[in-house]
C-alpha positions as CSV (number, residue, x, y, z in Angstrom):
1,M,0.0,0.3,0.2
2,A,2.7,2.2,1.1
3,F,4.6,1.6,-2.4
4,E,0.9,2.0,-3.8
5,R,1.0,6.2,-3.1
6,L,4.0,6.6,-3.6
7,A,3.5,5.5,-7.3
8,S,0.4,7.8,-7.1
9,G,1.9,10.5,-5.8
10,H,4.3,11.1,-8.5
11,D,1.8,11.1,-10.8
12,T,1.9,13.8,-13.5
13,R,-1.5,13.3,-15.1
14,S,-4.9,15.6,-14.5
15,T,-7.0,13.0,-15.3
16,G,-8.3,10.0,-13.8
17,V,-10.2,10.0,-10.7
18,V,-9.8,11.6,-7.2
19,R,-11.8,10.6,-4.4
20,V,-13.1,13.1,-1.8
21,A,-14.6,11.7,1.8
22,T,-17.2,14.7,3.5
23,V,-20.5,14.9,5.1
24,E,-23.3,16.1,3.3
25,I,-23.7,19.8,4.2
26,L,-20.0,20.0,3.0
27,A,-20.7,18.3,-0.1
28,Y,-23.6,20.2,-1.1
29,Q,-22.4,24.0,-0.3
30,V,-19.0,23.8,-1.3
31,I,-17.2,20.5,-2.9
32,V,-20.0,20.1,-5.9
33,P,-19.9,23.8,-6.9
34,A,-16.3,23.1,-6.8
35,V,-16.1,20.3,-8.7
36,A,-18.4,21.4,-11.4
37,K,-15.8,24.7,-11.6
38,L,-12.8,22.7,-12.0
39,Q,-14.4,20.0,-14.4
40,Q,-14.7,22.9,-16.7
41,V,-11.4,23.3,-17.0
42,H,-10.5,18.9,-16.4
43,P,-13.2,17.7,-17.9
44,E,-11.9,14.3,-18.2
45,L,-11.2,14.6,-14.1
46,Q,-13.7,12.0,-12.0
47,V,-14.2,13.1,-8.6
48,D,-15.6,10.4,-6.8
49,L,-17.8,11.5,-3.6
50,L,-18.1,9.4,-0.8
51,V,-20.2,11.2,1.7
52,G,-20.7,10.2,5.4
53,L,-20.2,10.5,8.9
54,R,-17.9,7.4,8.6
55,T,-14.2,8.3,9.0
56,V,-12.2,7.0,6.3
57,D,-8.6,5.6,6.2
58,I,-7.0,7.6,3.5
59,T,-3.4,5.7,4.7
60,R,-4.9,2.6,3.1
61,R,-6.5,4.5,0.1
62,Q,-10.1,4.3,1.3
63,A,-9.9,7.6,-0.2
64,D,-7.7,10.6,-1.6
65,I,-9.1,14.0,0.3
66,A,-11.1,14.0,3.1
67,V,-12.8,17.2,3.9
68,R,-13.3,17.1,8.2
69,I,-14.4,18.7,10.9
70,A,-12.6,16.7,13.1
71,R,-7.9,17.3,12.7
72,P,-6.4,13.8,12.5
73,T,-3.9,13.0,14.7
74,D,-2.0,11.1,12.1
75,P,1.5,12.3,11.2
76,S,1.6,10.7,7.7
77,L,-1.7,13.1,6.9
78,I,-0.9,16.8,6.0
79,C,-3.7,18.5,6.9
80,R,-4.3,22.5,5.9
81,K,-7.6,24.4,7.5
82,L,-9.8,25.6,5.2
83,G,-11.9,27.8,7.2
84,E,-15.0,27.6,9.3
85,F,-18.2,27.1,9.5
86,G,-21.3,28.6,12.0
87,V,-24.3,26.9,14.2
88,A,-26.6,28.0,16.2
89,A,-29.4,26.7,17.8
90,Y,-33.1,26.8,15.7
91,A,-36.5,25.9,16.3
92,S,-39.4,26.4,14.7
93,R,-42.0,29.5,14.6
94,H,-44.9,27.0,15.5
95,Y,-42.5,25.4,18.5
96,L,-42.1,28.9,19.5
97,A,-45.3,30.2,19.7
98,A,-46.0,27.3,21.9
99,H,-43.6,27.1,24.2
100,A,-41.6,30.4,25.7
101,K,-38.7,31.3,24.0
102,P,-35.5,30.1,26.0
103,K,-33.6,32.7,27.5
104,R,-30.2,33.1,26.9
105,G,-28.3,31.8,30.0
106,A,-30.8,30.3,31.6
107,G,-30.6,27.4,30.0
108,L,-33.2,24.7,28.2
109,K,-35.4,23.3,31.0
110,G,-38.7,22.1,30.3
111,H,-37.5,22.3,26.1
112,S,-37.5,19.4,24.2
113,L,-34.0,19.1,22.2
114,I,-33.0,17.0,19.1
115,D,-29.6,15.7,19.0
116,Y,-26.8,13.1,18.5
117,P,-26.5,9.4,20.4
118,V,-23.2,10.8,20.8
119,T,-21.4,13.5,20.3
120,P,-18.0,14.2,18.6
121,P,-15.3,15.5,20.8
122,S,-15.0,17.8,16.9
123,L,-18.7,19.0,18.0
124,G,-16.9,21.0,21.1
125,A,-20.0,23.0,23.6
126,R,-23.3,21.9,22.6
127,F,-26.0,24.3,22.8
128,Y,-23.9,27.8,23.9
129,D,-23.4,25.1,26.4
130,E,-26.6,26.7,28.3
131,S,-27.8,24.2,31.5
132,L,-29.6,20.8,29.8
133,D,-31.0,20.1,33.7
134,G,-34.5,19.8,33.2
135,A,-34.3,19.8,29.2
136,R,-35.7,16.3,27.4
137,I,-34.2,14.4,24.4
138,S,-36.9,14.3,21.8
139,M,-35.1,12.6,19.3
140,H,-31.8,11.3,18.8
141,T,-30.7,10.5,15.8
142,T,-27.1,10.5,13.1
143,A,-29.4,11.8,10.2
144,T,-27.9,14.8,8.1
145,A,-28.8,18.1,8.4
146,F,-31.5,18.3,6.1
147,T,-33.3,15.7,8.4
148,Q,-32.7,17.1,11.3
149,M,-33.9,20.4,9.9
150,K,-37.8,18.9,8.9
151,A,-37.4,17.4,12.4
152,V,-36.9,20.9,13.6
153,A,-40.1,22.3,11.3
154,E,-42.4,19.5,12.0
155,G,-41.9,20.7,16.2
156,I,-40.3,17.9,18.0
157,G,-37.8,20.4,19.5
158,I,-34.8,22.7,19.7
159,C,-31.4,21.7,17.3
160,E,-28.2,22.7,16.7
161,L,-27.8,23.4,12.5
162,P,-25.3,24.6,10.2
163,C,-26.5,28.6,9.7
164,F,-25.6,28.2,5.8
165,L,-28.7,26.2,5.0
166,A,-30.8,26.7,8.1
167,D,-31.1,30.4,7.9
168,A,-32.8,30.1,4.4
169,H,-35.7,27.6,5.8
170,P,-38.8,29.5,6.0
171,Q,-40.1,27.9,8.7
172,L,-37.1,28.0,11.5
173,D,-36.0,30.8,13.6
174,R,-32.4,31.1,15.3
175,V,-33.5,31.0,18.8
176,W,-31.1,33.8,20.2
177,P,-30.7,35.7,17.0
178,G,-28.0,38.0,18.7
179,E,-25.5,35.1,19.8
180,R,-23.0,34.8,17.5
181,P,-22.6,31.7,16.1
182,T,-20.5,28.6,17.5
183,M,-17.7,28.2,15.0
184,R,-16.3,24.9,13.5
185,T,-13.1,24.3,11.6
186,V,-13.2,22.5,9.1
187,W,-9.9,20.7,7.5
188,L,-8.3,19.4,4.0
189,V,-6.6,15.9,4.7
190,T,-4.2,13.8,2.5
191,H,-1.9,11.3,2.9
192,Q,2.1,13.0,2.8
193,D,2.9,10.4,-0.1
194,L,-0.3,11.7,-2.6
195,R,0.9,15.7,-1.7
196,R,2.5,16.2,-4.9
197,A,0.3,14.0,-7.6
198,V,-1.2,16.7,-10.2
199,K,-5.0,15.5,-9.5
200,I,-5.2,15.8,-6.0
201,R,-3.5,19.0,-6.4
202,L,-5.8,20.7,-8.5
203,V,-9.4,18.9,-6.3
204,S,-7.5,20.8,-3.3
205,S,-7.1,24.0,-4.6
206,A,-10.0,23.9,-6.2
207,I,-12.4,22.7,-2.8
208,A,-9.5,25.5,-0.9
209,D,-10.8,28.1,-3.1
210,A,-14.4,27.5,-2.8
211,F,-14.2,27.4,0.9
212,E,-12.5,31.4,0.8
213,R,-15.8,32.3,-1.6
214,E,-18.0,31.0,0.4
215,A,-16.3,32.0,3.6
216,S,-18.8,34.8,5.0
217,V,-21.6,32.3,4.3
218,L,-20.2,29.7,6.1
219,R,-19.2,31.3,9.1
220,Y,-22.5,33.4,9.3
221,G,-25.2,32.6,7.4
222,G,-28.4,34.5,5.5
223,L,-29.0,36.4,9.0
224,R,-27.2,39.3,8.5
225,K,-28.6,39.9,4.4
226,R,-32.0,39.4,6.4
227,R,-31.8,42.6,8.8
228,A,-30.0,44.5,5.7
229,R,-33.7,43.6,3.8
């Protein structure tokens, strides 16, 4: 496998297949548009998207590039910070009308929450580090943010969602719109043996450029635009 990585790392072709592993929200917002733009110049370059929460093993060539929220610790992997995206607590307008809106700093007692079964350490503090004493978990889910948004819109409870997606949903509002979103760092990861391969560099650069173009939307969502109107 090491010999295969070394051989691939000296590949000077801008054609062939590059496998990119990521989560669905980043594939949707950043990586698919980046691939579309790249293939206008390099139409023979094929990018395969491996989407999901499961961590792939780059050292075993399960993917050539990973775009991750958690930074790996393997010293053979090269990590490049791409940027950040913001998350905030959201609820449906129906839910907020039916329940007393929680006050910032007073905890979430009496409220229903949608959360992961096990919170990945990379996500850090949840719900702005508010006290969850007396709160009820109405749903545990490993679903993507799109399904989570549907659950929030149906009034199941409050959930932390990416601002760049949730701000555009007509039925959702931020629970604390005056609070700055919680930032989560995104890393581009590849193996050190592959970093010089032309097709790997082309795809990596296209993804990095797309993150730079989308930086403001990724960090703050569309709330500023709404207020400007």
